[in-house]
Backbone atoms as SQL, in Angstrom:
CREATE TABLE atoms (id INTEGER PRIMARY KEY, chain TEXT, resi INTEGER, resn TEXT, atom TEXT, x REAL, y REAL, z REAL);
INSERT INTO atoms VALUES
  (1, 'A', 1, 'PRO', 'N', 163.387, 149.730, 118.025),
  (2, 'A', 1, 'PRO', 'CA', 162.425, 148.658, 118.244),
  (3, 'A', 1, 'PRO', 'C', 160.988, 149.161, 118.091),
  (4, 'A', 2, 'GLU', 'N', 160.153, 148.299, 117.565),
  (5, 'A', 2, 'GLU', 'CA', 158.749, 148.650, 117.377),
  (6, 'A', 2, 'GLU', 'C', 157.847, 148.006, 118.409),
  (7, 'A', 3, 'ALA', 'N', 158.358, 147.006, 119.135),
  (8, 'A', 3, 'ALA', 'CA', 157.522, 146.323, 120.120),
  (9, 'A', 3, 'ALA', 'C', 158.386, 145.559, 121.108),
  (10, 'A', 4, 'VAL', 'N', 157.813, 145.359, 122.282),
  (11, 'A', 4, 'VAL', 'CA', 158.403, 144.493, 123.301),
  (12, 'A', 4, 'VAL', 'C', 157.313, 143.485, 123.643),
  (13, 'A', 5, 'THR', 'N', 157.613, 142.187, 123.491),
  (14, 'A', 5, 'THR', 'CA', 156.624, 141.146, 123.735),
  (15, 'A', 5, 'THR', 'C', 157.116, 140.214, 124.835),
  (16, 'A', 6, 'ILE', 'N', 156.223, 139.909, 125.765),
  (17, 'A', 6, 'ILE', 'CA', 156.543, 139.023, 126.882),
  (18, 'A', 6, 'ILE', 'C', 155.628, 137.812, 126.799),
  (19, 'A', 7, 'ALA', 'N', 156.213, 136.617, 126.848),
  (20, 'A', 7, 'ALA', 'CA', 155.435, 135.383, 126.846),
  (21, 'A', 7, 'ALA', 'C', 154.998, 135.081, 128.281),
  (22, 'A', 8, 'LEU', 'N', 153.729, 134.722, 128.461),
  (23, 'A', 8, 'LEU', 'CA', 153.166, 134.420, 129.775),
  (24, 'A', 8, 'LEU', 'C', 152.597, 133.003, 129.781),
  (25, 'A', 9, 'ASP', 'N', 152.744, 132.310, 130.900),
  (26, 'A', 9, 'ASP', 'CA', 152.185, 130.974, 131.050),
  (27, 'A', 9, 'ASP', 'C', 151.439, 130.917, 132.372),
  (28, 'A', 10, 'PHE', 'N', 150.106, 130.853, 132.294),
  (29, 'A', 10, 'PHE', 'CA', 149.268, 130.784, 133.481),
  (30, 'A', 10, 'PHE', 'C', 148.893, 129.334, 133.752),
  (31, 'A', 11, 'GLY', 'N', 149.890, 128.500, 134.004),
  (32, 'A', 11, 'GLY', 'CA', 149.631, 127.099, 134.293),
  (33, 'A', 11, 'GLY', 'C', 149.002, 126.353, 133.141),
  (34, 'A', 12, 'GLY', 'N', 149.460, 126.602, 131.934),
  (35, 'A', 12, 'GLY', 'CA', 148.945, 125.915, 130.756),
  (36, 'A', 12, 'GLY', 'C', 148.221, 126.831, 129.788),
  (37, 'A', 13, 'MET', 'N', 147.665, 127.937, 130.273),
  (38, 'A', 13, 'MET', 'CA', 147.066, 128.912, 129.358),
  (39, 'A', 13, 'MET', 'C', 148.167, 129.878, 128.951),
  (40, 'A', 14, 'LEU', 'N', 148.528, 129.849, 127.671),
  (41, 'A', 14, 'LEU', 'CA', 149.605, 130.692, 127.176),
  (42, 'A', 14, 'LEU', 'C', 149.052, 132.018, 126.680),
  (43, 'A', 15, 'ALA', 'N', 149.802, 133.083, 126.921),
  (44, 'A', 15, 'ALA', 'CA', 149.382, 134.422, 126.508),
  (45, 'A', 15, 'ALA', 'C', 150.621, 135.251, 126.206),
  (46, 'A', 16, 'THR', 'N', 150.409, 136.399, 125.602),
  (47, 'A', 16, 'THR', 'CA', 151.487, 137.350, 125.381),
  (48, 'A', 16, 'THR', 'C', 151.025, 138.735, 125.806),
  (49, 'A', 17, 'SER', 'N', 151.958, 139.501, 126.305),
  (50, 'A', 17, 'SER', 'CA', 151.736, 140.902, 126.649),
  (51, 'A', 17, 'SER', 'C', 152.694, 141.688, 125.763),
  (52, 'A', 18, 'THR', 'N', 152.158, 142.612, 124.974),
  (53, 'A', 18, 'THR', 'CA', 152.980, 143.339, 124.008),
  (54, 'A', 18, 'THR', 'C', 152.811, 144.836, 124.174),
  (55, 'A', 19, 'MET', 'N', 153.932, 145.551, 124.206),
  (56, 'A', 19, 'MET', 'CA', 153.937, 147.005, 124.150),
  (57, 'A', 19, 'MET', 'C', 154.390, 147.381, 122.748),
  (58, 'A', 20, 'ARG', 'N', 153.480, 147.990, 121.984),
  (59, 'A', 20, 'ARG', 'CA', 153.806, 148.424, 120.633),
  (60, 'A', 20, 'ARG', 'C', 154.156, 149.901, 120.668),
  (61, 'A', 21, 'LEU', 'N', 155.215, 150.270, 119.963),
  (62, 'A', 21, 'LEU', 'CA', 155.715, 151.637, 119.962),
  (63, 'A', 21, 'LEU', 'C', 155.550, 152.243, 118.578),
  (64, 'A', 22, 'ALA', 'N', 155.069, 153.489, 118.511),
  (65, 'A', 22, 'ALA', 'CA', 154.892, 154.177, 117.236),
  (66, 'A', 22, 'ALA', 'C', 155.222, 155.650, 117.426),
  (67, 'A', 23, 'ALA', 'N', 155.888, 156.228, 116.434),
  (68, 'A', 23, 'ALA', 'CA', 156.199, 157.652, 116.474),
  (69, 'A', 23, 'ALA', 'C', 154.892, 158.444, 116.529),
  (70, 'A', 24, 'ALA', 'N', 154.884, 159.482, 117.374),
  (71, 'A', 24, 'ALA', 'CA', 153.705, 160.344, 117.514),
  (72, 'A', 24, 'ALA', 'C', 154.209, 161.771, 117.736),
  (73, 'A', 25, 'GLY', 'N', 154.303, 162.526, 116.653),
  (74, 'A', 25, 'GLY', 'CA', 154.849, 163.870, 116.760),
  (75, 'A', 25, 'GLY', 'C', 156.295, 163.790, 117.205),
  (76, 'A', 26, 'GLU', 'N', 156.615, 164.463, 118.306),
  (77, 'A', 26, 'GLU', 'CA', 157.984, 164.413, 118.833),
  (78, 'A', 26, 'GLU', 'C', 158.113, 163.383, 119.948),
  (79, 'A', 27, 'GLY', 'N', 157.085, 162.569, 120.123),
  (80, 'A', 27, 'GLY', 'CA', 157.106, 161.558, 121.172),
  (81, 'A', 27, 'GLY', 'C', 156.861, 160.174, 120.613),
  (82, 'A', 28, 'THR', 'N', 156.470, 159.289, 121.488),
  (83, 'A', 28, 'THR', 'CA', 156.188, 157.898, 121.129),
  (84, 'A', 28, 'THR', 'C', 154.861, 157.499, 121.731),
  (85, 'A', 29, 'GLU', 'N', 153.992, 156.903, 120.921),
  (86, 'A', 29, 'GLU', 'CA', 152.736, 156.363, 121.420),
  (87, 'A', 29, 'GLU', 'C', 152.974, 154.902, 121.790),
  (88, 'A', 30, 'VAL', 'N', 152.557, 154.510, 122.988),
  (89, 'A', 30, 'VAL', 'CA', 152.715, 153.138, 123.455),
  (90, 'A', 30, 'VAL', 'C', 151.329, 152.512, 123.586),
  (91, 'A', 31, 'THR', 'N', 151.143, 151.357, 122.953),
  (92, 'A', 31, 'THR', 'CA', 149.904, 150.595, 123.071),
  (93, 'A', 31, 'THR', 'C', 150.258, 149.281, 123.747),
  (94, 'A', 32, 'TRP', 'N', 149.568, 148.972, 124.830),
  (95, 'A', 32, 'TRP', 'CA', 149.857, 147.771, 125.597),
  (96, 'A', 32, 'TRP', 'C', 148.720, 146.794, 125.370),
  (97, 'A', 33, 'ALA', 'N', 149.038, 145.611, 124.871),
  (98, 'A', 33, 'ALA', 'CA', 148.016, 144.625, 124.532),
  (99, 'A', 33, 'ALA', 'C', 148.260, 143.313, 125.274),
  (100, 'A', 34, 'PHE', 'N', 147.180, 142.574, 125.480),
  (101, 'A', 34, 'PHE', 'CA', 147.222, 141.245, 126.091),
  (102, 'A', 34, 'PHE', 'C', 146.488, 140.311, 125.151),
  (103, 'A', 35, 'ASP', 'N', 147.152, 139.246, 124.728),
  (104, 'A', 35, 'ASP', 'CA', 146.541, 138.284, 123.806),
  (105, 'A', 35, 'ASP', 'C', 146.672, 136.882, 124.379),
  (106, 'A', 36, 'ALA', 'N', 145.578, 136.125, 124.310),
  (107, 'A', 36, 'ALA', 'CA', 145.586, 134.743, 124.790),
  (108, 'A', 36, 'ALA', 'C', 144.713, 133.893, 123.882),
  (109, 'A', 37, 'ALA', 'N', 145.125, 132.657, 123.683),
  (110, 'A', 37, 'ALA', 'CA', 144.330, 131.705, 122.911),
  (111, 'A', 37, 'ALA', 'C', 143.426, 130.956, 123.882),
  (112, 'A', 38, 'LEU', 'N', 142.127, 131.007, 123.649),
  (113, 'A', 38, 'LEU', 'CA', 141.164, 130.301, 124.495),
  (114, 'A', 38, 'LEU', 'C', 140.431, 129.276, 123.624),
  (115, 'A', 39, 'PRO', 'N', 141.062, 128.120, 123.400),
  (116, 'A', 39, 'PRO', 'CA', 140.452, 127.127, 122.508),
  (117, 'A', 39, 'PRO', 'C', 139.240, 126.441, 123.114),
  (118, 'A', 40, 'ILE', 'N', 138.370, 125.966, 122.242),
  (119, 'A', 40, 'ILE', 'CA', 137.245, 125.140, 122.678),
  (120, 'A', 40, 'ILE', 'C', 137.779, 123.723, 122.850),
  (121, 'A', 41, 'PRO', 'N', 137.642, 123.126, 124.048),
  (122, 'A', 41, 'PRO', 'CA', 138.170, 121.783, 124.295),
  (123, 'A', 41, 'PRO', 'C', 137.562, 120.744, 123.350),
  (124, 'A', 42, 'LEU', 'N', 138.385, 119.799, 122.935),
  (125, 'A', 42, 'LEU', 'CA', 137.932, 118.746, 122.026),
  (126, 'A', 42, 'LEU', 'C', 137.381, 117.534, 122.772),
  (127, 'A', 43, 'ASP', 'N', 137.403, 117.572, 124.091),
  (128, 'A', 43, 'ASP', 'CA', 136.978, 116.420, 124.871),
  (129, 'A', 43, 'ASP', 'C', 135.513, 116.497, 125.290),
  (130, 'A', 44, 'GLY', 'N', 134.710, 117.229, 124.549),
  (131, 'A', 44, 'GLY', 'CA', 133.298, 117.335, 124.877),
  (132, 'A', 44, 'GLY', 'C', 132.993, 118.456, 125.851),
  (133, 'A', 45, 'GLY', 'N', 134.003, 119.213, 126.238),
  (134, 'A', 45, 'GLY', 'CA', 133.792, 120.297, 127.191),
  (135, 'A', 45, 'GLY', 'C', 133.404, 121.592, 126.510),
  (136, 'A', 46, 'PHE', 'N', 132.438, 121.525, 125.617),
  (137, 'A', 46, 'PHE', 'CA', 132.015, 122.715, 124.858),
  (138, 'A', 46, 'PHE', 'C', 131.600, 123.840, 125.791),
  (139, 'A', 47, 'PHE', 'N', 130.879, 123.497, 126.851),
  (140, 'A', 47, 'PHE', 'CA', 130.418, 124.521, 127.790),
  (141, 'A', 47, 'PHE', 'C', 131.591, 125.322, 128.343),
  (142, 'A', 48, 'PHE', 'N', 132.669, 124.616, 128.738),
  (143, 'A', 48, 'PHE', 'CA', 133.822, 125.313, 129.302),
  (144, 'A', 48, 'PHE', 'C', 134.577, 126.099, 128.244),
  (145, 'A', 49, 'GLY', 'N', 134.555, 125.640, 126.993),
  (146, 'A', 49, 'GLY', 'CA', 135.164, 126.404, 125.909),
  (147, 'A', 49, 'GLY', 'C', 134.441, 127.718, 125.701),
  (148, 'A', 50, 'VAL', 'N', 133.121, 127.669, 125.698),
  (149, 'A', 50, 'VAL', 'CA', 132.314, 128.882, 125.542),
  (150, 'A', 50, 'VAL', 'C', 132.521, 129.789, 126.753),
  (151, 'A', 51, 'LEU', 'N', 132.537, 129.193, 127.946),
  (152, 'A', 51, 'LEU', 'CA', 132.762, 129.965, 129.159),
  (153, 'A', 51, 'LEU', 'C', 134.136, 130.644, 129.130),
  (154, 'A', 52, 'GLY', 'N', 135.133, 129.917, 128.651),
  (155, 'A', 52, 'GLY', 'CA', 136.481, 130.489, 128.543),
  (156, 'A', 52, 'GLY', 'C', 136.522, 131.683, 127.599),
  (157, 'A', 53, 'ARG', 'N', 135.833, 131.564, 126.472),
  (158, 'A', 53, 'ARG', 'CA', 135.800, 132.687, 125.525),
  (159, 'A', 53, 'ARG', 'C', 135.028, 133.865, 126.103),
  (160, 'A', 54, 'TRP', 'N', 133.951, 133.603, 126.826),
  (161, 'A', 54, 'TRP', 'CA', 133.205, 134.669, 127.492),
  (162, 'A', 54, 'TRP', 'C', 134.085, 135.348, 128.536),
  (163, 'A', 55, 'PHE', 'N', 134.848, 134.540, 129.270),
  (164, 'A', 55, 'PHE', 'CA', 135.793, 135.060, 130.254),
  (165, 'A', 55, 'PHE', 'C', 136.791, 135.994, 129.578),
  (166, 'A', 56, 'GLY', 'N', 137.258, 135.606, 128.390),
  (167, 'A', 56, 'GLY', 'CA', 138.212, 136.426, 127.644),
  (168, 'A', 56, 'GLY', 'C', 137.660, 137.795, 127.299),
  (169, 'A', 57, 'LEU', 'N', 136.361, 137.879, 127.051),
  (170, 'A', 57, 'LEU', 'CA', 135.749, 139.171, 126.733),
  (171, 'A', 57, 'LEU', 'C', 135.813, 140.134, 127.913),
  (172, 'A', 58, 'GLY', 'N', 135.902, 139.605, 129.112),
  (173, 'A', 58, 'GLY', 'CA', 135.956, 140.450, 130.300),
  (174, 'A', 58, 'GLY', 'C', 137.353, 140.826, 130.752),
  (175, 'A', 59, 'MET', 'N', 138.380, 140.386, 129.999),
  (176, 'A', 59, 'MET', 'CA', 139.762, 140.647, 130.405),
  (177, 'A', 59, 'MET', 'C', 140.058, 142.137, 130.533),
  (178, 'A', 60, 'ASP', 'N', 139.518, 142.968, 129.638),
  (179, 'A', 60, 'ASP', 'CA', 139.794, 144.397, 129.718),
  (180, 'A', 60, 'ASP', 'C', 139.312, 144.950, 131.056),
  (181, 'A', 61, 'GLY', 'N', 138.152, 144.503, 131.499),
  (182, 'A', 61, 'GLY', 'CA', 137.638, 144.950, 132.783),
  (183, 'A', 61, 'GLY', 'C', 138.467, 144.460, 133.957),
  (184, 'A', 62, 'MET', 'N', 139.130, 143.297, 133.783),
  (185, 'A', 62, 'MET', 'CA', 139.921, 142.732, 134.866),
  (186, 'A', 62, 'MET', 'C', 141.333, 143.307, 134.940),
  (187, 'A', 63, 'ILE', 'N', 141.944, 143.575, 133.788),
  (188, 'A', 63, 'ILE', 'CA', 143.334, 144.046, 133.800),
  (189, 'A', 63, 'ILE', 'C', 143.507, 145.429, 133.194),
  (190, 'A', 64, 'GLY', 'N', 142.453, 145.996, 132.614),
  (191, 'A', 64, 'GLY', 'CA', 142.560, 147.294, 131.948),
  (192, 'A', 64, 'GLY', 'C', 143.072, 148.398, 132.855),
  (193, 'A', 65, 'ALA', 'N', 142.565, 148.463, 134.084),
  (194, 'A', 65, 'ALA', 'CA', 143.002, 149.508, 135.016),
  (195, 'A', 65, 'ALA', 'C', 144.478, 149.327, 135.388),
  (196, 'A', 66, 'ASP', 'N', 144.921, 148.076, 135.530),
  (197, 'A', 66, 'ASP', 'CA', 146.331, 147.823, 135.833),
  (198, 'A', 66, 'ASP', 'C', 147.218, 148.252, 134.675),
  (199, 'A', 67, 'TYR', 'N', 146.778, 147.958, 133.443),
  (200, 'A', 67, 'TYR', 'CA', 147.553, 148.364, 132.271),
  (201, 'A', 67, 'TYR', 'C', 147.599, 149.888, 132.172),
  (202, 'A', 68, 'ALA', 'N', 146.494, 150.562, 132.411),
  (203, 'A', 68, 'ALA', 'CA', 146.461, 152.030, 132.355),
  (204, 'A', 68, 'ALA', 'C', 147.397, 152.613, 133.411),
  (205, 'A', 69, 'ARG', 'N', 147.371, 152.055, 134.621),
  (206, 'A', 69, 'ARG', 'CA', 148.263, 152.519, 135.684),
  (207, 'A', 69, 'ARG', 'C', 149.724, 152.290, 135.296),
  (208, 'A', 70, 'GLY', 'N', 150.019, 151.138, 134.695),
  (209, 'A', 70, 'GLY', 'CA', 151.381, 150.848, 134.252),
  (210, 'A', 70, 'GLY', 'C', 151.847, 151.818, 133.169),
  (211, 'A', 71, 'LEU', 'N', 150.958, 152.140, 132.222),
  (212, 'A', 71, 'LEU', 'CA', 151.313, 153.097, 131.172),
  (213, 'A', 71, 'LEU', 'C', 151.542, 154.488, 131.759),
  (214, 'A', 72, 'ASP', 'N', 150.729, 154.889, 132.732),
  (215, 'A', 72, 'ASP', 'CA', 150.921, 156.185, 133.390),
  (216, 'A', 72, 'ASP', 'C', 152.264, 156.241, 134.110),
  (217, 'A', 73, 'ARG', 'N', 152.621, 155.156, 134.787),
  (218, 'A', 73, 'ARG', 'CA', 153.907, 155.101, 135.497),
  (219, 'A', 73, 'ARG', 'C', 155.074, 155.122, 134.516),
  (220, 'A', 74, 'LEU', 'N', 154.941, 154.403, 133.394),
  (221, 'A', 74, 'LEU', 'CA', 155.981, 154.412, 132.372),
  (222, 'A', 74, 'LEU', 'C', 156.163, 155.820, 131.814),
  (223, 'A', 75, 'LYS', 'N', 155.050, 156.499, 131.530),
  (224, 'A', 75, 'LYS', 'CA', 155.095, 157.867, 131.008),
  (225, 'A', 75, 'LYS', 'C', 155.804, 158.796, 131.988),
  (226, 'A', 76, 'ALA', 'N', 155.437, 158.739, 133.267),
  (227, 'A', 76, 'ALA', 'CA', 156.060, 159.588, 134.276),
  (228, 'A', 76, 'ALA', 'C', 157.557, 159.313, 134.393),
  (229, 'A', 77, 'LEU', 'N', 157.931, 158.042, 134.359),
  (230, 'A', 77, 'LEU', 'CA', 159.339, 157.671, 134.438),
  (231, 'A', 77, 'LEU', 'C', 160.118, 158.242, 133.259),
  (232, 'A', 78, 'LEU', 'N', 159.601, 158.035, 132.052),
  (233, 'A', 78, 'LEU', 'CA', 160.316, 158.481, 130.862),
  (234, 'A', 78, 'LEU', 'C', 160.361, 159.996, 130.748),
  (235, 'A', 79, 'GLU', 'N', 159.285, 160.673, 131.136),
  (236, 'A', 79, 'GLU', 'CA', 159.276, 162.138, 131.073),
  (237, 'A', 79, 'GLU', 'C', 160.217, 162.744, 132.103),
  (238, 'A', 80, 'GLY', 'N', 160.542, 162.024, 133.164),
  (239, 'A', 80, 'GLY', 'CA', 161.459, 162.501, 134.183),
  (240, 'A', 80, 'GLY', 'C', 162.919, 162.256, 133.859),
  (241, 'A', 81, 'MET', 'N', 163.185, 161.523, 132.801),
  (242, 'A', 81, 'MET', 'CA', 164.560, 161.217, 132.423),
  (243, 'A', 81, 'MET', 'C', 165.134, 162.366, 131.592),
  (244, 'A', 82, 'PRO', 'N', 166.444, 162.570, 131.674),
  (245, 'A', 82, 'PRO', 'CA', 167.045, 163.610, 130.837),
  (246, 'A', 82, 'PRO', 'C', 166.958, 163.210, 129.365),
  (247, 'A', 83, 'GLY', 'N', 166.838, 164.210, 128.492),
  (248, 'A', 83, 'GLY', 'CA', 166.770, 163.934, 127.054),
  (249, 'A', 83, 'GLY', 'C', 168.081, 163.362, 126.552),
  (250, 'A', 84, 'ALA', 'N', 168.002, 162.437, 125.649),
  (251, 'A', 84, 'ALA', 'CA', 169.194, 161.831, 125.056),
  (252, 'A', 84, 'ALA', 'C', 168.858, 161.395, 123.648),
  (253, 'A', 85, 'ASP', 'N', 169.780, 161.608, 122.744),
  (254, 'A', 85, 'ASP', 'CA', 169.608, 161.159, 121.368),
  (255, 'A', 85, 'ASP', 'C', 170.218, 159.772, 121.244),
  (256, 'A', 86, 'ILE', 'N', 169.386, 158.772, 121.080),
  (257, 'A', 86, 'ILE', 'CA', 169.899, 157.398, 120.973),
  (258, 'A', 86, 'ILE', 'C', 169.818, 156.865, 119.538),
  (259, 'A', 87, 'THR', 'N', 169.686, 157.802, 118.592),
  (260, 'A', 87, 'THR', 'CA', 169.652, 157.402, 117.191),
  (261, 'A', 87, 'THR', 'C', 170.929, 156.652, 116.841),
  (262, 'A', 88, 'GLY', 'N', 170.790, 155.504, 116.253),
  (263, 'A', 88, 'GLY', 'CA', 171.940, 154.728, 115.817),
  (264, 'A', 88, 'GLY', 'C', 172.543, 153.824, 116.884),
  (265, 'A', 89, 'VAL', 'N', 172.018, 153.866, 118.087),
  (266, 'A', 89, 'VAL', 'CA', 172.522, 152.992, 119.141),
  (267, 'A', 89, 'VAL', 'C', 172.090, 151.556, 118.834),
  (268, 'A', 90, 'VAL', 'N', 173.028, 150.649, 118.868),
  (269, 'A', 90, 'VAL', 'CA', 172.745, 149.238, 118.618),
  (270, 'A', 90, 'VAL', 'C', 173.039, 148.452, 119.882),
  (271, 'A', 91, 'ALA', 'N', 172.073, 147.674, 120.323),
  (272, 'A', 91, 'ALA', 'CA', 172.260, 146.891, 121.550),
  (273, 'A', 91, 'ALA', 'C', 172.950, 145.596, 121.262);
């Protein structure tokens, strides 16, 4: 697998959280991303559309530390597991 994607619904605001996996030497590099659509409302609420997009720019500051902590915990968990060759394993 190259990625694990989770669909999120925050009471109408839809988002996805994705862990992308890439070979890195003898290990795996994991990139954890959060994506959300913040549309500008068509009902004349331009101010709130702009505010929503501005809010989106601050998401890294709001959840970045949690994502970093989660990646650190994932790394510690996986490094503590015994080595196993799972080449060719089909789920």
